[in-house]
N, C-alpha and C positions, 0 to 999 in steps of 0.2 A: 905884321909878322906873327903875333900871338894868334890872330884869327886864322891865319894860314896853317899854323901848327895844330890848332884845334880842329880845323876841317880835315887835315891829314890824319890825325888820330881817329876822328870819327869815321873816315873812309876805311882806314885799316881795321877798325873794330867791326865795321859792316862786312868787309871782306873775310875776316876771320870767322864771323858768325855764319856767313854763307858757306864757307868751307866746312864748318862744323855741321851745318844742316845737311850738306851733301854726304859727309861721312856717316852721319846718323841714318840717313835714308838707305845708304848701302848696307849698313849694319842691320837695319830693320829687314831688308829684303833677304839678307843672309839668314837671319833668325827665323823668318817665315819659312824658308826652304827647309831649315833644320827641323822646325816644328812639324812640318808636313811629313818629312822622312820619319821622324819619331812616331808620329801618329800611325803611319803605315806599318811601321815595325810592331807597334803595340797591337794593332789589329791583326797582323799575321800571327803574332804570338798567342793572342786570345783564341784565334781560330784553331791553331795547332793544339792548344790546351783543351779546347772544347772537343776536338777530334780524339785526343788521347783519353779524355774523360769518358766519351761514348765507347771507345774501344775497350777500355778497362771494364766498364759495366757490361758490355756485351759478352765478356768472357767469364764474369763472376757467376757463381752458383751458390745457392744456400745449401743447407744440410740435406734437403730432399732432392737436390739436383735441379731445382727451378732457378731461372735467371733472377738476379737481384734487381729489384726495382729502383732505378736511379731517382725516382720521385720521393722515395722513402729513405734513401741512404745518401750519405755524402762521403767523399774521400777527405780524410784529415791527415795532415802532415805535422808531426810534432817537432819541437825544436831540436831534438836529437837525431832527426832524420828518419824516424819510424813512420810508416804509412799505415793508416787504419781505415776501415769502412765502418762508419758509425751511423746510427739513426739521425736523421736531419734535425729532430727536435733537440737532441743532445749537441749537435754541431752549432745550432743557433745560440743555445745557452752558453756554450763555450766561447763563441765569438763575442758575446756580450761581456763575458768576464775578461777576455783579452782587451777589449776596448776600454774597460774600466781601468785595467792595469796601465795602459798607455796614458 
């Protein structure tokens, strides 16, 4: 009787583990799909941001009316919502300061 109970507990444990494995596999597939959707969304947002960046720089002009070179300048958004066009060397040093603060 004790051996039968032991075998029954063992079979129940195995069945429970198999059910857990099945549930985890389903969850894994769901997470993979969600990850794929998030990656697609991120790539779309990056593309839109890149297009916006190029559109903004195509419209900007310096004091003499010449187009602003996007290789030399960067768009900077401050914490209060202000947007500035600053030289890239200043943007890089500011990013380093922000990283140090974090």
